[in-house]
N, C-alpha and C positions, 0 to 999 in steps of 0.2 A: 751481048745483049738480048735475049730470047723478048723474038716478038708478040703479040697480043696470042694473037693463035696457039702460039707454041705452050703458050703459057695455061690457055685454058684450058688446052685439050692434056696439059700436065695435073693441073688441080682436079679435071674430070676424077685423073685416076684413082688422085689421090683420096677422093672422096669418095669415092665407089665403095669401100670396104664400111664406110660410114651412114651410108644408106640404105633403107628398106630397097631389096631388089624390083620390084616395083614400080619404085619414086625414077622418073624420067628426070637425067639433067639437065637444064638448059641453063643460056645466061639470067635469064631472065628468072629464074627459082629463087625465090626468098628464102633465105637458113633458118628462119623460123617458123612460116607460113607453111613455104611447101615440103624442107626437108625436115622439118621435127625439132631443129633441132637446139638443144640447151647449152648452158654456159662448158658442162663437162664437155660437149663435144665440142663447142667455138674451140675451147683448151686441147684436144685431140688433131684439131684439126694443124691447129697453129704450130702445133708441139710435129707433126710428119711434114708439115711445110716450110717449118724453119730446117729440119735435120736436111728434107732433099734440094733447099737450097742452099744450103753453109747461113743462114741469114737471120737475121733477127729481129722480129720484127714488134716496130710500136705499138704498146694497147690502147693507145690513145687515138687510134685511127680506128679501131671499130665499133664507132658511134656513129662515122659514117657511111658503116659495110652493112647494105641488107643484104643483094645479090651476089648473084654467082660474079656475073661482072663487075662490081665493085669491087670485088675481091681481088679478083684479076687487078683491074687497074690500077687500086694500090700498088701491087706485089710486081706492077708494072716497073714503077715507081723507084720500087723499092731496090728491083735488081739491079736496077740500071747505074745508079750511084755505087 
């Protein structure tokens, strides 16, 4: 089982290719407002995360995710089961 801080660091690494170089990643970064994500980028991120952790992320959790922190909290629940 991986802890929150480890997951957060790994998510930052997976996010870097998907965001502009001048964008700073923070836990409270909003995927849409701060990172400029659209539905295609969200799906690319989900694919990367699913491949990296060999998991399946249920799409019904997406409405509860606005920030990187929200995503890592949900991911932590998924990988710990």
